[in-house]
Each structure stands twice: as structure tokens, then as C-alpha cells.
N, C-alpha and C positions, 0 to 999 in steps of 0.2 A: 402363217403357213405351217403351223405345227399341229399334226393330227393326234397328238398324245391324248389319252383319256384324261378327264379332269381329276385333280387331286383334291385334298381337303381345302377348305377356304384358306386363302393365303393372307398373311399379314406382312407388314413391312419389316423385313428381317434385318437386325443389326448384328446379331451374334450367330444365330443358328442358320445353317444352310439346309439343304435337303437331307443331309445325314449328319446331324450334330454340328459342332463347331470345329473349324479347321483353319489353319494358317501357318505361317512361318513361326517357329518357336522363338519367343522373346520379342516378337513384334505384334502389335495389336491385331486381333484380340487375344493372342496367345501369350500374354505377358503375365507374370506372377501377380501384379496388382489387380488386373482385371479378373484373373482366375480366382484370386482370394475373394473378391466381391461376388463372383459367380457362386463360389462355395457357400457364402452366406445366404445368397438368394435361394439356392437350392435347399439349404437347410430350413429356411423359413417356409418355403413352399410345401415341403413334405410335413413339417410340423403342423401346419394348419389343416392337413388332411385327416389327422387322427391324434388322439391324446394318449401317448405312451412314450417310453424312452426310445428315441429314434436311433437307427443305425443304417449306415450306407456303406456298401462294398465299393472299394476302389481297386482296379487292376490296370495294368499297362502293358505295352509291348516293350521292345528292347532299345528304343531310341534314348540317346543320352539326355535329351530334354525331359524325359519322363520323370526324372527325380525332381526337377524344379516344379513341374506342373502338379505332380502328386502331392508335394509338400504344401504348395500354395492352396490347393483345393482342400486338403485335409485340414489345414489351419482355418480356412473359412468355415468349414462345416463344424469343427470343434467349437469355434467361437459362438456358434448358434446353439450349442448344447446337444449336438448330434455326435454320436459315437461313430468312429470310422473303422472299418474292417479292411486292412490292407492285405492283398493277396499277391502282390508282386507281379512279375511277368506272367500273363495269362491270356489265352485266346479270348477275343471278344465274346464268342458264344459261351465260353466257360464262365465269364463274369455274369452273363444273363442267367446261366444255370445256378451259380452260387447265390445270386440274389434271391432266387426262389428257395433254394435249399437252406439258406441261413435265415430265412424269414425276415430279410432286410426290407427297409422302406424303398430303397432304390439301389441301383448299381451304376457304376461309372467305369467306362472303358476309355483309357487315355491312349489314343492311337490315331495315326493318320493313314491307317490301312495300307494301301499299295504305294503311297507317296514316298518320296525320298526322305532320308533321315532328318533333314533340316526342318521339315514340316512336323506338326503334331496336331492332334485334335481331341475332342471329348464327345463321347456318346453317352446318353443316359437311358437306363432301363427302369421301368416301374417295378413294383413288388411282384407282378406277375411274370416278369422276365421279358416283356415286350417293350419295344422302343416307345418313348413318350410320344403322344400325339402332338400335332401342331398347336393345339389349344394350350397344352401344358407348357410347351416351349415359349409361347407368347407370354404367359403369366410370369415365367421365370425371367424373361427379358425385361418385363416391366419392373420387376423387383430389382434387377441389376441396375437399371438406369434411374430408378425412382429413389425416394427418400425413406420409404417405409421401413427398410431393414435397419436404419440407423436407430430406431426406437427399441431394438432388441439387443440387449447386451447382458447375457447371463453372467453371473459371477459365482465364485466359490464352487460349490458342488454342482452348479448348473452348467458348468463348462463341460464339453464333450471330451472323450478319451479316444485314443487310437490304439488298435490292437493289430498284431500281425497274425494272420491265419496260416499256421505252419503246414497244415495238411490240405490246403486248397487244391494243389495239383493232384493229389491222390483222390480226392472226392470227384474231380472232373474226369479223371482216368476211369474210375468205376462206371460213371455215367456213360462214357463213350463205349466202353466194352459191352455194355448192355444193349447197344444198338445191334450187335451180332447175336443171333439166337444162341442160347446157352448150349444147345446140342451141337453147335458148329464151332470149328476153329479155322484158322487161316494157314494151317500147316501145309507145306509143299508149295506155297505161293511166295515168289520172290518179288519184293517191292522195293523200288527206289523212292525215297521220300525227300523232297526238297522243302525245308522249313523256312526258307527266305531269310534266314538269320533273324527270325522274328519271334513272336510270342509263343509259338508251338514248338520251339526247339527242344524242349524237354518232353512235352506231352506226346507228340506224334510218334517218335521212335519207340517210346516205352509201351504205348498202347498196342502198336502193331506187333512188337516182339512178344508181349504178354498174351496176345491172341494166337501166337504160333507162327507168324509170318517170318520168313527170312528177310531181314530189313537192312538195306543199305542207305545210310543217311548222308545227305549233303545239305549245305546251307544251315548248319546248326552250331555255328561259332560266332555268336553276336558279340560285337565290340562297342555297340552304341552308335556306330556310324555306317555299318554295312547292311542294314536292313533293306531288303528289296534290291540291293545293288547287284545287278546282273544275275539275279536268281529269283526263285519264286514264281508265282502264277503269271506274272507279266513277262518273264524271261525264261522260256522253257527249253532253250537250245541245249544247255548243259545237261538238263534232265534227259532229254531225248538221246543224247550221245551216251549217257551212262546206262540207260535202259538197254540200248542195243549192245553196248560193250559187255554188260553183265549178263546178258541173256535173261533179263527180268521179265516177269509176266506183265508188269505195268509200272508206271511211275506216277507219283502224286506231287503236285506243286501247290503249296499253300501260299497265301499272301501274308503280309506282315502281321496282321492280327488274326489270321487263320479263320476268317469267316467265309472264305471262299476257297475253291480248289479247281485246278485244271489238271486233267489226267493225260497220260501218254500211254498208248496201248503197246503191246509186245512188238509191233512193227515200227514203232517210233512215231506213229501218227498222233496228232493232238486230239483229245476228246474234251470238248468244251461243255459249258453248262447246258446247251441245247441237247447235245448227245446224252448227257447224264440224266436230264429231265425226261428224255424219251425213254431211256432204259428203265428208270424208276417208275414212270407213269405206266408203261406197258406191264411191268412186273406187278404193280399194285392192282391195276385193272384186271389182270388175269386172275388174281386171287380174290377179287371182290373187295379190295381194300381202298380203292380210289374213290373218295367221296364224290357222288354225282357224276362219275366218269369224266371229271374235269381236271385239267392242269391249268394253273394260273401262271402265265408268263408276262413278259413286257412287250412293248412295241419293238424292241430290239431283237426278239427271238426270230430266227430264220423261218422264212415261209416253208422251207422244206420240213421243218419240225411239225408245223401245222398240218401239212399234207399227210405226213407219215402217221400222225396220231389219228387223223380222221379216218384213215384206212383201217384202223384198229378200233374204231368206235369211240374214240376219246376226243373230247372237245378241248380246244385251247382258248382260254379267256385271257385277254391282254389288258395290262394296266400301264400307267406311266412308268418311266424308268426309275428304279430305286426299290431296293428290297422292302423298305417300309411300306410302300404302296402295294406291293405284292401281298405282304402279310395282312395289311388292312383289308384287302379284297377277299383274301382267304377266310378271314374271321367273319366278315360280313356275310359271305355266301355259304359258309359251312364247308369249304374245301380244305383238303389236308395236304396238298402238295403244290408247290410253286417255286419260282426262282427266276434267275436271269442267265442270259447267255454267258456272262462274265464268270459264272461259277458260284454265285450266291444261291444256294438252294435250301429251302425250308420244308421240312416235313413236320407238320404240327403234331403228329403222333409222337415225335421224339423231342423236337426243339421249338423254340420261340423266335429264333432268328437264324440267319445263315450260319451254317456250321460246316467248314471244310472237311474236318475229320469224320463227322457223322455221315456226311454225304459219301465220302470215299468208302467208309465201312459198309454202307448200304449197297454200293455198287459191288464191292468185294463179296458181299454175301450172295448177291445174284450170280456172280461168276462161280462161286462155290456150289450154289444150289443147282444151277443149270449145267455146269460142267463146260460152259462155253468161254473162249477167250474174250477179252475186252473188244478186240477188233470185230468179232462177230456180233456181240451184243449191240454195238453202236451202229452196225451197218444198215439197219432199216431206216435210219434218218439220213436221207440223201439231201444234202444242202443245196439250195439255190446259190449261185454266185452272189457274193455280197462284198461291197467295198465300203470301208469305214475311213473317213478322213477327219482329223482333228485340226482345227485352226485357231490360233490365238486371235482374240478380238479385243479392241480397245473399249468397247461398250456393248451392252446387251439390249438394244431396243427390240420391241416386238417385231418379229420377222415380217409379218404381213404389212408393216408400215414402211419397210425398206423396198421401194419399188424395184430397184435393180436386182434384188435378191428374190422377192416374191414372184415376180414374173417368170424368172428362170426355173424356180421350183415347180411352178404350175406347168410349164412347158415339158419338163422332164416327166412329170406324172402322166400327162397325156400321151407322151411317147411310149412309156412302159405299159400303160393300160392295166388290165386286171391281173396280168402275170408278173407284176413287179410292185415294189413298194419304195417309197421315199420317206425318210424321216430326217428332219433338220431340227436340232434343238441346241440349247445352251447347256453347258455343264453346270450343275448346281454347286460345285465346289472349286472350280478353276475358271480363269478367263478364257474359255474355249467355246467355240461352236463345233458341234459334232454333226457330220454329214454321213448318212447311211443310205445307200442305194442298193437295191436287190432286184434281180431279174433272172431270166433264163440264159442269157448270153453274157459271158464274163467281159468280153471286149466292150460291149455296149454299156454294161454296168459301170466299168471303170471310167469310160468316157463321160457318162452323164454325171457321175460323182465329181469328177474333176471340173466339169462345167459349173456345177453349183458352187464348188469350193472357190473357183476363180471369182465368181460373182461376190461371194462373202468377203474374200480377201480385198477385192476392189473397194467395196463400200464400208467394211467394218474392220479390216485388218490394220 
């Protein structure tokens, strides 16, 4: 009973989920032993792709376990004759950018994104700065669990070296500032930025200040344990209060690895990914820059966004949940703007993956160009009431095979008709079922979402 569009051909995953590898640090698969072997497998995978001295960029967020994982991964790579370029704490999109800029074979982001500090994860980027496809992840998994890597043991000068790239932050700062047209500044704009005590704690304030904005920074004191803790894109209450107290023009809340952003307007109202995609799609379409007049979103984007875009002659094309699937569809169809309600937004004119700061700077540019406050820019997207419920599940059988759940979902769909939507899916990274119900009447939407949630809890909870 899951209406999501199809993704790439799936394989039986042992390490990789829908967005890299993720888990509790120091528990399988996020143990140094497994990660060292993963480093060796990745080193071999990229060595077979071309014949030269190989190098791979490694960056991380601010979790205490990042040191352990970085060291194990670098050791595995060096043992296969690969040179490692260490960039330290760096937003995930910054690692994608540096992978291209440094002409590396691959990039690695050590982060569990918005998860609490005890979790960690690993994402891989190819030399073009795009996330690896399913087929590459499959081959790497086969190398991790197979015996082929045991035959490769470089010695003497064949062993790789590790270097620290001291100016990595400065390189990424320059890239971000180029998102704003050179003739423009952000002078006279007051911004509160919440860095989630994460990877952007240095980058975000510096970029905003160098572009001329009056910047008030919160969530920029990482201690290894406080990443995403009551702050950042998932916890915007403190940001809202600060925006109102400071009389700021807007607030920006990044997540732990800064690949997404949620904004707050001058009235203290939240501006999510759907609003931002609406603003940017409308801006680009009006200037003839939106390829094929199409925005790529996911099945989670609100029906109100689709209606608002249609009124402006813009098409919304939906994919499965996950920014990797959005980007894959963008590249297949020749589209240049896409993203998710959660604030992962990709403009292929600038980036290869979700970039919270690049998105924020694009919206700030439109505020400056139009002279309109953020509350007015977002106002044309009038959202349909939407209820989201996450439930822990003990297993993840195909929903259509669970009669007591499938029948309830179908009944709710018939009740809502064409003026509503139902999406029930499993999380790709956590033991959760996610229920989304959307429609014109909030009371009805809430009731129907709870009805489905109760059925899932009864049969799978």
C-alpha cells in the first residue's frame, strides 16, 4: 500500500541504507573493525576504476565518535595505497564540493545528519560530487564481505599517506559566497543562524558576515555531545524566540551536517522546504532559468505546493523520499531544481547535493532583489492540512501483506478522494513507520492519520 515512485533496482542491503551507512557508534556496523574493512573495500573499488595515484577526501561533523571513525576509515584506505585528504569538521555539501575541487576520486562525509550524537554514519560521493548510485554501493558491500580485498597488500612506497587540508573551510566559504551575485550584498539584513552545534558552526556565521549581514549566531559551541540537541532544523523553537526578540529579518536553522535548512520569517513563522522550493521555483521560472518549467519534489511535498506552482505554470514532478532520488530524477530529466519538504534542496546550477547554506543564500538573494520580506515571499504557497506520525515497528513487512493495515489505508484513501493524499512508508534508516495524511479539513486529516497509526501499532508495533 505504498504509492511511492520506483527507485533504482534494490539489492539486499547489509551496510548501506537509503542514505549511506548509519547506526550507533561502536556497534555494528559502525565499529572501527568494520569501518577499517570498509575503507579497504572503498580503496579497492576506486582503484579499479582508473590507473593513477588515488586520493579520497574525508570530512566529518562534530560528534565525538567522528575521531574513531575517521581514523579507522583513513587507515583502511591508506592500507590499500590510497592517499587521504582530511578536512576536519565540514558540512556534507562542502565535502561534495571539495571532492570535485581537489580532483579526488571520492569524498566521504562522516555524519548521522539530524540524529542524536550517539549515532554516526558514512556517505560517499563520487569524483563528480554526486552520491554513489546503488550499483556502486552494491559492489562495495560485496568487497567488504568477500575475500578479494585480502589479495591486495601494498608495501613500502605503495602504502597511502594522509594529509590535512588546512584551507578547506576557506575554499568552501568562497564557493558559498559565489551563490550571491557579485553586485549584491546582504547589508541591512539581520539574520539569526542556528548551526545545530554541528558541521557548519564555523562556516555559516563567517559567510553571512562576509556578505554583509548582521549575524546573530546560536548553536555554535560543539562539544562532541550536543549536536542537534534541542537546536537546529528539527528544533526551531529557540530560533523563533530569538528572531522575534532580536527583531531579525529571518532565522536559519541548519541540521548537524548542514545539508538542509529550515527558515523562520520575521513574524516567527516556520518556512520549510516546500515554501523555499516554491520561492526558488517561482523566482527561477520568472527569469527563464527553471529548466522545463519543472520542480522535482517527493511524495512528501504538500499538495498546496503543487496547486500553487500549477497556478504559475510550473509543474511538480514527484519521486520517492530521499534527496538522492530527487537528484537522480533531476539528472535523468535535465531539471535543475528539486528538493524535499525537510529542507534538502538542490539547485544543480550551484550544487550536486542538498546544501543548507546555499539554499538560504539563494532565498536571501531573492529577498534582497524583490525587496519583499520572507513572510510575503512564502505566502503564495498555502498548505493543505497535513499530519505526520512516526511509529516504532518491530519489523518491516510489505504493507500490502498486512491485512489489518492495508485495508485501513485503502479505506482512508477512498474517504479523502482526490482532494487528499495518504502516504505510509518505512524509514530507510530507523525502525519506524511513517504515516502522512493530507486533506482540506485538519480535523479529518488528524483523525484519519491516527486511524492508520493505530492499525500499524496493533499489527507491527
